KOLDOVO-864117 format. One record per residue (C-alpha): z, y, x; residue in one letter. Coordinates in steps of 0.5 Angstrom, whole numbers, padded with zeros to 4 digits, always signed. Each point is the difference from the previous one (the first is absolute). Layout:
ZYXA;...
END
This chain:
+0050-0038+0061M;-0007-0001+0001L;-0001-0007-0005M;+0004+0002-0005D;-0004+0007+0000A;-0007-0004-0002A;+0002-0002-0006L;+0001+0004-0007K;+0005+0001-0003Q;-0001-0003-0007N;-0002-0006+0005T;+0006+0000+0003K;+0004+0000-0006R;-0004-0005-0002T;+0000-0004+0006Y;+0009+0000+0000T;+0000-0003-0006S;-0005-0005+0000A;+0003-0003+0007Q;+0008+0001-0003T;-0003-0005-0005R;-0004-0005+0005F;+0007+0000+0005L;+0004-0001-0007N;-0005-0006-0001F;+0000-0003+0006C;+0009+0001+0000E;+0000-0003-0007L;-0005-0007+0002Y;+0003+0000+0008N;-0006+0001+0002L;-0003+0004+0007T;-0001+0006-0001S;-0002+0003+0006M;-0005-0003+0004P;-0001-0002-0008C;-0006-0006+0001T;-0006-0002-0006E;+0005-0005-0004D;+0005+0006-0001T;-0006+0005-0002L;-0003-0006-0005I;+0007-0001-0003L;+0001+0008-0001Y;-0007+0000-0003I;+0001-0005-0005S;+0008+0004-0001Y;-0003+0007+0000L;-0006-0003-0006F;+0007-0003-0004E;+0004+0006-0001E;-0008+0002-0003G;-0003+0005+0005L;-0007-0001+0001T;-0004-0001+0006A;-0002+0008+0002S;+0008+0001+0001T;+0002-0008+0002I;-0005+0003+0006R;+0003+0006+0001V;+0007-0003+0002Y;-0004-0004+0004L;-0003+0006+0003S;+0007+0003+0001A;+0002-0007+0003V;-0005+0000+0006R;+0003+0008+0001S;+0007-0002+0000M;-0001-0004+0006H;-0006+0004+0002V;+0007+0005+0002F;+0004-0004+0002A;-0004-0003+0005G;-0001-0008-0002V;-0006-0003-0001L;-0003-0002-0008Y;-0004-0006+0000P;-0008+0002+0000T;-0002-0007-0003E;+0001+0000-0007M;-0006-0004-0003L;+0006-0003-0005R;+0002+0007-0002V;-0007+0002-0001R;+0000-0006-0006L;+0006+0002-0001A;-0002+0007-0002L;-0006-0003-0003K;+0004-0003-0005G;+0004+0005-0002A;-0005+0005-0001V;-0003-0006-0005R;+0005-0001-0003Q;+0002+0008-0002T;-0002+0002-0007P;-0006+0006+0001Q;+0004+0007+0000P;-0003+0004-0006V;-0005+0005+0004R;+0003+0007-0003K;-0006+0005-0004L;-0001+0006+0004P;+0001+0007-0004I;-0007+0004+0000T;-0002+0006-0002I;+0000-0001-0007D;+0006-0002+0000I;+0004+0005+0004L;-0002+0005-0005R;+0004-0004-0005K;+0006+0000+0003L;-0002+0008+0002I;+0001+0002-0008N;+0006-0006-0001N;+0004+0005+0006T;-0001+0006-0006K;+0007-0001-0003H;+0003-0002+0005R;+0006+0004+0005F;-0002-0003+0007D;-0008+0001-0002R;-0002+0006+0007L;+0002-0006+0003L;-0002-0005-0002L;-0008+0003-0001N;+0001+0003+0007A;+0002-0008+0002V;-0004-0004-0003M;-0006+0005+0002T;+0002+0000+0006L;+0001-0008+0001A;-0007-0001-0004F;-0006+0005+0004F;+0004-0001+0007G;-0001-0007-0002C;+0007-0001+0003L;+0006-0006-0001R;+0006+0003-0003L;+0003-0001+0005S;-0002+0004+0004E;+0004+0006-0003F;+0005-0003-0004C;+0006-0001+0004I;+0003-0008+0000P;+0005-0001-0004D;+0007-0001+0003R;-0004+0005+0005T;+0004+0007+0002T;-0006+0006+0001F;-0003+0001+0007S;-0003+0006+0002S;-0003-0004+0005K;-0002-0005-0004L;-0002+0001-0007H;-0005+0006-0003V;+0004+0007+0000C;-0003+0007-0003V;-0002+0001+0007S;-0006-0006-0001D;-0004+0003-0006I;-0004+0007+0001T;-0004+0002-0004L;-0007+0005+0000D;-0001+0004-0005S;-0006+0002+0002K;-0004-0007+0000S;+0006-0003-0004K;+0001-0006+0004T;+0007-0002+0002L;+0002-0005+0006S;+0004-0004+0001L;+0004-0002+0007F;+0003-0007+0000L;+0004-0002+0005R;+0000-0007-0001R;-0006-0005-0003S;-0001-0007+0000K;-0006+0002+0003T;+0002+0005+0005D;+0002-0006+0005V;+0001+0006+0005D;+0005+0003-0003N;-0003+0007+0001K;-0001+0002-0007G;-0007+0001-0005V;-0002+0007-0003L;-0003-0001-0007I;-0004+0004-0003Y;+0000+0001-0008I;-0005+0005-0004G;-0001+0002-0006C;-0003-0004-0006S;-0002+0006-0005K;+0004-0004-0004E;+0007+0003+0000P;+0003-0005-0005S;-0001-0005+0003C;-0001+0002+0009C;+0005+0000+0006A;+0000+0007+0002Y;+0001+0004-0007C;+0006-0005-0002A;+0003+0002+0008M;-0001+0007-0001C;+0004+0000-0007A;+0004-0005+0003Y;+0003+0004+0007L;+0001+0006-0006K;+0006-0004-0003F;+0002-0003+0007R;+0002+0006+0002N;+0004+0001-0007T;+0004-0007+0002L;+0003+0002+0006Q;+0001+0004+0006P;-0004-0004+0005F;-0003+0001+0007D;-0006-0003+0004D;+0004-0006+0000D;+0002-0002-0007S;-0004-0005-0003P;-0006+0002-0004L;+0003-0005-0005F;+0005+0002-0005I;+0002-0003-0007V;+0003+0004-0005P;+0008-0001+0001G;-0002+0002+0009G;+0000-0008+0003N;-0007-0001+0004V;-0006-0005-0004L;+0002-0006+0002A;-0005-0006-0001K;+0004-0004-0006T;+0000+0007-0005Y;-0008+0001+0002M;-0001-0008-0002I;+0004+0000-0006S;-0003+0007-0003T;-0007-0003+0001T;+0001-0005-0004R;+0003+0004-0006L;-0006+0004+0001L;-0004-0006+0000L;+0003-0003-0006C;-0001+0006-0004M;-0008+0001+0002S;+0000-0007-0003G;+0000-0005+0006Y;+0004-0006+0003N;+0004+0003+0005P;+0002-0006+0002A;-0008+0000+0003L;+0001+0004+0005Y;+0003+0002+0005S;+0003+0007+0005G;-0008-0002+0004H;-0004+0001-0006S;-0001+0007+0001F;-0002-0001+0007R;-0004-0006-0003A;-0002+0004-0005G;-0004+0006+0003A;-0003-0006+0005A;-0002-0003-0007T;-0004+0007-0002T;-0002+0001+0006A;-0004-0006+0000G;-0002+0002-0007D;-0003+0006+0002S;-0005-0001+0006G;+0005+0001+0006F;-0003-0003+0006R;+0004-0005+0004D;+0002+0006+0006W;+0003+0005-0005E;+0003-0006-0004L;+0004-0003+0006K;+0000+0008+0002M;+0004+0001-0007L;+0006-0006+0001G;+0000+0001+0007R;-0002-0007+0001W;-0003-0002+0007T;-0006+0000+0002S;-0004+0001+0006S;-0006+0002-0004A;+0003+0007-0002Y;+0004+0003+0005N;-0006+0004+0002I;+0002+0003-0007Y;+0007+0002+0002L;-0001+0006+0004R;-0001+0003-0007N;+0005-0003-0004P;-0001+0006-0005K;-0006-0003-0002V;+0004-0005-0005T;+0001+0008-0004V;-0005-0002-0003S;+0002-0006-0003F;+0004+0002-0005A;-0004+0003-0004S;-0005-0006+0000R;+0006-0004-0002L;+0001+0003-0007V;-0008+0001-0001S;+0001-0008+0001S;-0004-0001-0007E;
END
C-alpha cells in the first residue's frame, strides 16, 4: 500500500502504539473515536498530561490520531483553537528537560583511554570514533533492542570501505533520519593523524579483529560484540555511561546523541564554517548543496577536529 509506505518504520511503530492508546481511551470513557471531536481531543490531552506525558509527546500522539483519520478517509477536525490552547498550557506546565551535554574531542580521548583493559576495546574504539568523526546517531549503525538483524536495513561488512592509500574510510548508511528519500548516504572520514583517536585507524584494527570472530560475508553485520551478538543501541549506551563514569563525568548528563552533538560542538569551536558544519552533520540546507557534488571534502574534517585546541 503506497500510503503505508509513506511512513518510516519507526514512525509506524510509534503511531500504532499511540493510536491503540487513543482507542482505549475512547472506549474507557465511552467517546466516539472516529470522527473525533475537538472536545474529545481536549479531554485526551488532559488525560495524557495527567498520565505524565510531556507536551512534545502529546503532540506526537495527536499526530497519530490525525494519521488514523487520514488513512481511514475520515474527516479530522481542522479548526481547533481550544486544542492549541490546551497544548500551550501543557507546554507551560511541563518541566523543562535537562539538555544533554556533548561528548567533545577531549572527552572522547578520555573515554578511549579507559577502554585499554576492556575485552571489547577494539569494538568500542571503532564505534565511538565512527560516531564522533562521522557525526552519527547511534541508531544509524546500532540495531534497536529486540530487533533481528537485516542486511537490507542495518550496517553490513560491505558498507565499510578502507582506502589505505588515502587513509580514508567510507561508510554507506542504508537509512538515516536526514535521508528522507531512503536512497542511502555515503560518508567519508579521513585519518585524524592522531592514531589513538582516529576513526580510520580504529576501524582498521577492529576489522582485523572482526575477521577472527566468526565466518562472514558481505551481508554480515559489521559490528559484533564479544559473544557473537549484533551491536545493539542499549549495549553502546550502557557502555558509554560506564566509560563516562570512569572518566570522571556524570553519565546522567549525556546520551547516545552526545557523540553527534560533540562533533558539532568541537567543529564550531574549531572555526568550521556554516556550510561545513551542515555537511558534517548532513543537516538540510540549500546553502551547501553545491558541495555535495564532492562529498570527499569531508575527509579533512577529522584532522581538524582533533587539532581543536
